[in-house]
C-alpha positions as CSV (number, residue, x, y, z in Angstrom):
1,M,-5.1,8.0,-12.2
2,T,-1.5,9.1,-11.8
3,V,-2.7,11.7,-9.3
4,F,-4.6,9.0,-7.5
5,F,-1.5,6.9,-7.2
6,L,0.4,10.0,-6.1
7,V,-1.9,10.2,-3.1
8,V,-1.5,6.5,-2.5
9,G,2.3,7.1,-2.5
10,L,1.8,9.9,0.1
11,E,-0.3,7.6,2.3
12,I,2.4,4.9,2.1
13,K,5.1,7.4,3.0
14,R,3.0,8.5,6.0
15,E,2.7,4.9,7.2
16,I,6.4,4.2,6.7
17,V,7.5,7.4,8.6
18,F,4.8,7.8,11.3
19,G,2.4,4.8,11.1
20,E,2.4,1.1,11.7
21,L,4.9,0.3,8.9
22,R,7.8,2.0,10.8
23,D,7.8,-0.8,13.4
24,P,8.7,-4.1,11.8
25,R,7.0,-6.1,14.5
26,K,3.7,-4.2,14.2
27,A,4.0,-4.3,10.4
28,A,4.5,-8.1,10.4
29,L,0.8,-9.0,10.7
30,P,-0.7,-6.6,8.1
31,A,2.2,-7.4,5.8
32,A,1.6,-11.2,6.1
33,A,-2.2,-10.7,5.8
34,A,-1.8,-8.5,2.7
35,L,0.6,-11.1,1.1
36,G,-1.9,-13.8,1.7
37,G,-4.7,-11.5,0.4
38,M,-2.8,-11.2,-2.9
39,V,-1.3,-14.6,-3.4
40,V,-4.4,-16.8,-2.7
41,P,-6.8,-14.7,-4.8
42,A,-4.4,-14.9,-7.7
43,G,-4.1,-18.6,-7.3
44,I,-7.9,-19.1,-7.1
45,Y,-8.3,-17.0,-10.2
46,L,-5.9,-19.2,-12.2
47,L,-7.5,-22.4,-10.7
48,V,-11.0,-21.4,-11.6
49,H,-10.1,-19.8,-14.9
50,G,-8.3,-22.9,-16.1
51,G,-6.1,-21.2,-18.7
52,G,-6.9,-19.8,-22.1
53,P,-7.8,-16.2,-23.0
54,G,-7.9,-13.9,-20.0
55,A,-5.3,-15.9,-17.9
56,G,-3.3,-12.8,-17.5
57,G,-6.1,-11.3,-15.3
58,W,-4.8,-13.0,-12.2
59,G,-3.8,-9.6,-10.8
60,I,-7.4,-8.3,-10.8
61,P,-8.6,-10.0,-7.6
62,M,-5.4,-9.2,-5.8
63,A,-6.4,-5.5,-5.2
64,T,-8.3,-4.0,-2.3
65,D,-10.2,-0.7,-2.6
66,I,-9.0,1.1,0.6
67,A,-11.6,3.9,0.3
68,F,-14.6,1.5,0.3
69,V,-13.2,-0.7,3.0
70,V,-12.4,2.2,5.4
71,G,-15.8,3.7,4.6
72,F,-17.7,0.5,5.6
73,L,-15.5,0.1,8.7
74,A,-16.5,3.6,9.7
75,L,-20.2,2.7,9.5
76,L,-19.6,0.1,12.2
77,G,-18.3,2.9,14.5
78,S,-17.2,1.9,18.0
79,R,-18.6,-1.6,17.6
80,I,-15.2,-2.7,16.2
81,S,-11.9,-2.3,18.0
82,W,-9.4,0.4,17.1
83,G,-6.8,-2.4,16.6
84,L,-8.9,-3.9,13.9
85,K,-9.3,-0.6,12.1
86,I,-5.5,0.0,12.1
87,L,-4.8,-3.6,11.0
88,I,-7.2,-3.3,8.0
89,L,-6.0,0.2,7.1
90,T,-2.3,-0.9,7.2
91,L,-3.2,-4.1,5.3
92,A,-4.8,-2.1,2.6
93,I,-1.8,0.2,2.3
94,V,0.5,-2.9,2.0
95,D,-1.9,-4.3,-0.6
96,D,-1.6,-1.1,-2.5
97,I,2.2,-1.5,-2.6
98,G,1.7,-5.0,-3.9
99,A,-0.7,-3.8,-6.6
100,I,1.8,-1.2,-7.7
101,L,4.5,-3.8,-8.0
102,V,2.2,-6.0,-10.0
103,I,1.4,-3.1,-12.4
104,A,5.0,-2.1,-12.7
105,I,6.3,-5.7,-13.3
106,A,3.5,-7.7,-14.9
107,Y,1.4,-5.1,-16.8
108,T,4.0,-3.0,-18.6
109,A,4.8,-2.8,-22.3
110,D,8.2,-3.2,-23.9
111,N,10.6,-1.0,-22.0
112,S,12.6,1.8,-23.5
113,L,15.8,2.1,-21.5
114,S,16.6,5.6,-22.7
115,F,13.3,7.0,-21.5
116,L,13.5,5.0,-18.3
117,A,17.0,6.4,-17.7
118,F,15.7,9.9,-18.4
119,G,12.9,9.5,-15.9
120,T,15.2,8.1,-13.3
121,A,17.6,11.0,-13.8
122,D,14.7,13.4,-13.3
123,F,13.8,11.6,-10.0
124,V,17.4,12.0,-8.8
125,F,17.5,15.7,-9.8
126,L,14.1,16.3,-8.2
127,N,15.3,14.7,-4.9
128,L,18.4,16.9,-5.0
129,L,16.3,20.1,-5.4
130,C,14.2,19.0,-2.5
131,R,17.3,18.3,-0.3
132,I,18.9,21.7,-1.0
133,G,15.7,23.5,-0.1
134,V,14.1,24.6,-3.4
135,R,10.5,25.4,-2.5
136,P,8.6,26.9,-5.5
137,V,5.8,24.4,-6.3
138,P,5.8,25.1,-10.1
139,V,9.4,23.7,-10.3
140,Y,8.2,20.3,-8.9
141,V,5.1,20.4,-11.1
142,I,7.2,20.8,-14.3
143,F,9.7,18.1,-13.3
144,G,6.9,15.8,-12.2
145,A,5.2,16.2,-15.6
146,G,8.5,15.4,-17.2
147,I,8.9,12.2,-15.1
148,W,5.3,11.2,-16.0
149,L,6.0,11.6,-19.7
150,A,9.3,9.7,-19.5
151,F,7.6,6.8,-17.8
152,L,4.7,6.8,-20.3
153,K,7.2,6.6,-23.2
154,S,9.4,4.1,-21.4
155,G,6.7,1.4,-21.3
156,V,6.5,1.4,-17.5
157,H,3.0,2.4,-16.5
158,P,3.0,6.1,-15.6
159,T,1.0,5.6,-12.4
160,V,4.2,4.1,-10.9
161,A,5.8,7.6,-11.4
162,G,3.0,9.0,-9.2
163,V,3.7,6.5,-6.4
164,V,7.5,7.2,-6.5
165,L,6.9,11.0,-6.4
166,G,4.7,10.5,-3.3
167,L,7.4,8.4,-1.6
168,L,10.0,11.2,-2.4
169,T,7.8,13.9,-0.8
170,P,9.4,15.2,2.5
171,A,7.5,14.1,5.6
172,S,9.2,16.7,7.8
173,P,8.4,20.5,7.7
174,W,11.1,23.0,6.7
175,F,10.7,24.9,10.0
176,A,10.0,23.5,13.4
177,R,6.7,24.4,15.1
178,H,8.3,26.7,17.6
179,S,9.7,28.8,14.7
180,L,6.3,30.2,14.1
181,A,6.0,31.4,17.7
182,K,9.4,33.0,17.5
183,V,8.7,34.8,14.2
184,A,5.3,36.0,15.6
185,E,7.0,37.3,18.7
186,G,9.6,39.1,16.6
187,V,7.0,40.6,14.2
188,A,4.9,41.8,17.1
189,H,8.0,43.5,18.6
190,W,9.0,45.0,15.2
191,L,5.5,46.4,14.5
192,G,5.2,47.7,18.1
193,Q,8.3,49.9,17.5
194,D,7.3,50.8,13.9
195,R,6.2,54.4,13.7
196,D,7.1,55.1,10.1
197,A,4.8,56.6,7.5
198,D,5.1,53.3,5.6
199,A,3.7,51.3,8.4
200,S,1.0,49.8,6.2
201,D,3.7,48.4,3.9
202,H,5.5,46.9,6.9
203,H,2.2,45.3,8.1
204,E,1.8,43.6,4.7
205,E,5.4,42.3,4.9
206,A,4.7,41.0,8.4
207,V,1.6,39.2,7.3
208,Q,3.4,37.7,4.4
209,L,6.3,36.6,6.7
210,L,3.9,35.0,9.1
211,T,2.0,33.3,6.3
212,V,5.1,31.7,4.8
213,T,6.4,30.6,8.2
214,A,3.1,29.1,9.1
215,Q,3.0,27.2,5.8
216,E,6.5,25.9,6.2
217,T,5.8,24.5,9.6
218,I,3.6,22.0,7.9
219,S,5.4,19.2,6.0
220,P,5.1,19.1,2.2
221,L,3.5,15.6,2.6
222,D,0.7,17.0,4.7
223,R,0.1,20.0,2.5
224,L,0.1,18.0,-0.7
225,E,-2.1,15.3,0.7
226,T,-4.6,17.8,2.1
227,A,-4.7,19.7,-1.3
228,L,-5.1,16.6,-3.5
229,H,-7.5,14.5,-1.4
230,P,-10.7,16.5,-2.3
231,W,-9.8,16.3,-6.0
232,V,-9.2,12.6,-5.8
233,A,-12.2,11.8,-3.7
234,F,-14.8,14.0,-5.4
235,G,-13.3,14.3,-8.9
236,I,-10.9,11.7,-10.2
237,M,-12.4,8.6,-8.5
238,P,-16.1,9.3,-9.4
239,L,-15.1,10.1,-13.0
240,F,-13.0,6.9,-13.2
241,A,-15.9,4.8,-11.8
242,L,-18.4,6.3,-14.2
243,A,-16.0,5.8,-17.1
244,N,-15.1,2.2,-16.3
245,A,-18.0,0.6,-14.4
246,G,-20.5,0.5,-17.3
247,V,-21.3,-3.2,-17.6
248,R,-24.2,-5.0,-19.1
249,V,-25.6,-7.0,-16.2
250,E,-26.7,-10.4,-17.5
251,L,-27.0,-13.6,-15.6
252,A,-25.2,-15.4,-18.4
253,A,-22.1,-13.4,-17.6
254,V,-21.7,-15.3,-14.4
255,A,-20.7,-18.3,-16.4
256,E,-17.9,-16.4,-18.1
257,P,-14.6,-17.9,-16.9
258,V,-13.0,-14.5,-16.3
259,A,-16.0,-13.1,-14.4
260,L,-16.3,-16.2,-12.3
261,A,-12.6,-16.4,-11.6
262,V,-12.4,-12.7,-10.5
263,A,-15.5,-13.0,-8.3
264,A,-14.2,-16.2,-6.7
265,G,-10.8,-14.6,-6.1
266,L,-12.3,-11.6,-4.3
267,V,-15.0,-13.4,-2.3
268,F,-13.1,-16.6,-1.3
269,G,-9.4,-15.8,-1.9
270,K,-9.2,-12.6,0.1
271,P,-10.5,-13.9,3.5
272,L,-8.8,-17.3,3.2
273,G,-5.5,-15.8,2.2
274,I,-5.6,-13.1,4.9
275,V,-6.5,-15.5,7.7
276,A,-4.2,-18.3,6.6
277,F,-1.1,-16.0,6.3
278,S,-2.0,-14.1,9.5
279,W,-2.3,-17.4,11.4
280,A,1.1,-18.5,10.1
281,A,2.7,-15.2,11.2
282,V,1.2,-15.5,14.7
283,T,2.1,-19.2,15.0
284,L,5.7,-18.5,14.1
285,G,5.8,-15.8,16.7
286,L,6.4,-13.0,14.1
287,A,3.2,-11.2,15.1
288,K,0.2,-11.2,17.4
289,L,-3.4,-10.3,17.0
290,P,-4.4,-6.8,18.1
291,D,-6.5,-6.3,21.2
292,G,-10.2,-6.9,20.5
293,V,-9.5,-8.9,17.4
294,T,-10.4,-12.6,17.2
295,W,-9.9,-15.0,14.3
296,K,-13.6,-14.8,13.5
297,V,-13.5,-11.0,13.4
298,L,-10.4,-11.1,11.2
299,F,-12.2,-13.5,8.8
300,G,-15.1,-11.0,8.6
301,A,-12.7,-8.1,7.9
302,G,-10.9,-10.3,5.3
303,C,-14.2,-10.7,3.5
304,L,-14.6,-7.0,3.5
305,A,-11.1,-6.6,2.0
306,G,-12.6,-8.5,-1.0
307,I,-14.0,-5.1,-2.2
308,G,-11.7,-4.6,-5.2
309,F,-13.7,-2.1,-7.2
310,T,-11.4,0.9,-8.2
311,M,-8.1,-0.9,-8.1
312,S,-9.5,-4.1,-9.6
313,L,-11.2,-2.2,-12.4
314,F,-8.0,-0.4,-13.2
315,I,-5.9,-3.6,-13.3
316,A,-8.6,-5.2,-15.4
317,G,-8.1,-2.5,-18.0
318,L,-4.4,-3.3,-18.1
319,A,-4.7,-7.1,-18.0
320,L,-7.6,-8.0,-20.3
321,E,-8.2,-7.7,-24.0
322,P,-11.2,-5.5,-25.0
323,E,-13.5,-8.5,-25.7
324,L,-12.9,-9.8,-22.2
325,L,-12.9,-6.5,-20.3
326,S,-16.7,-6.5,-19.7
327,A,-16.5,-9.9,-18.1
328,G,-13.6,-8.7,-15.9
329,K,-15.6,-5.7,-14.8
330,F,-18.7,-7.8,-14.1
331,G,-16.7,-10.2,-12.0
332,T,-15.2,-7.2,-10.1
333,L,-18.5,-5.7,-9.4
334,L,-20.1,-9.0,-8.4
335,G,-17.2,-10.0,-6.2
336,S,-17.1,-6.5,-4.5
337,V,-20.9,-6.5,-3.8
338,L,-20.8,-10.1,-2.4
339,S,-17.7,-9.3,-0.3
340,T,-19.5,-6.2,1.1
341,L,-22.6,-8.0,2.1
342,L,-20.7,-11.0,3.5
343,G,-18.0,-8.9,5.3
344,M,-20.5,-6.5,6.9
345,G,-22.8,-9.3,7.9
346,L,-20.1,-11.4,9.5
347,L,-18.4,-8.5,11.2
348,I,-21.7,-7.3,12.8
349,Y,-22.5,-10.9,13.9
350,F,-19.0,-11.8,15.2
351,V,-18.4,-8.5,16.9
352,R,-21.8,-8.7,18.7
353,Q,-21.1,-12.2,19.7
354,H,-17.6,-11.2,21.0
355,N,-19.0,-8.3,22.9
356,A,-21.8,-10.4,24.4
357,S,-19.1,-12.7,25.9
358,G,-17.8,-9.8,28.0
359,S,-14.9,-8.6,25.8
360,M,-15.5,-5.1,24.7
361,P,-13.5,-3.5,21.8
362,A,-10.3,-1.8,22.9
363,P,-10.8,2.0,22.9
364,R,-9.0,4.3,20.5
365,P,-5.8,5.5,22.1
366,K,-5.8,9.2,22.9
């Protein structure tokens, strides 16, 4: 899961540098929506649960599974506006930041300051290596493993180390794009004049030079994200789901306070919190709704954001005692399924209603 959170850190870095989070005004609405989508579900959990064993599970319904939400939005295709897709994607990214903070602050063991200091020093040194231009990947793998171990021993959950490593990854390439064209032109001129007997060796050097230059015109963030995404999507996440989603489905489990509180937080807390805090941000003049997004459509998308699944299951494993973990998982699965059905149904209905009134979704910018 540390690798999964490393990819989350890379996605957050991308949004901060190139995406919606770089513009404070554009980030205001998804940030407010995400805050509401975390605070209100946690409050509903505590209200429904009523105290006692499992009260620490308030962080479970705060999470949104970005992969599932984006996947279901993709099924709706052009029927929903590009503005809504960007809003929900950015909301989920901010939600991930909130979940990381919850894990780091609320669900950590007793901290060891010595190991924490060692891990922090490693981060500083790794950042220094990056700034002075050290490029061999094994160096970063070794130091990254050391940081992970230091965080594990410090009591801070090691997945936080993955996020910070992602945030430290450079988003700019070592060479500008035009450098490749210049190198290619120079190599072509060099090979055109080469008439030596060792021309084949020179050809190999030329290919290696072009390969390295081409690679360095792509940012480390892009390269790392592209390399890790297949492993996370087709390896880590399916294995995590198979290992953690095994729950005995019994109707009696619905009456369990933890299961009921988690499901209520996801199904009701997410849309209510997202819409309420978004309305407050728009009313105060801090943000405005994107083109093609109405309050009804936003409510439907807020319901879809109640799909907690992966992140909720992960937090449940940190927050609940073993005897309550099954109830937490059942509540997560129940809440996620109901949120999917409710969110997709409402989005299809509201978008169709909105389009029938003559307002078509705003096209994706080219």
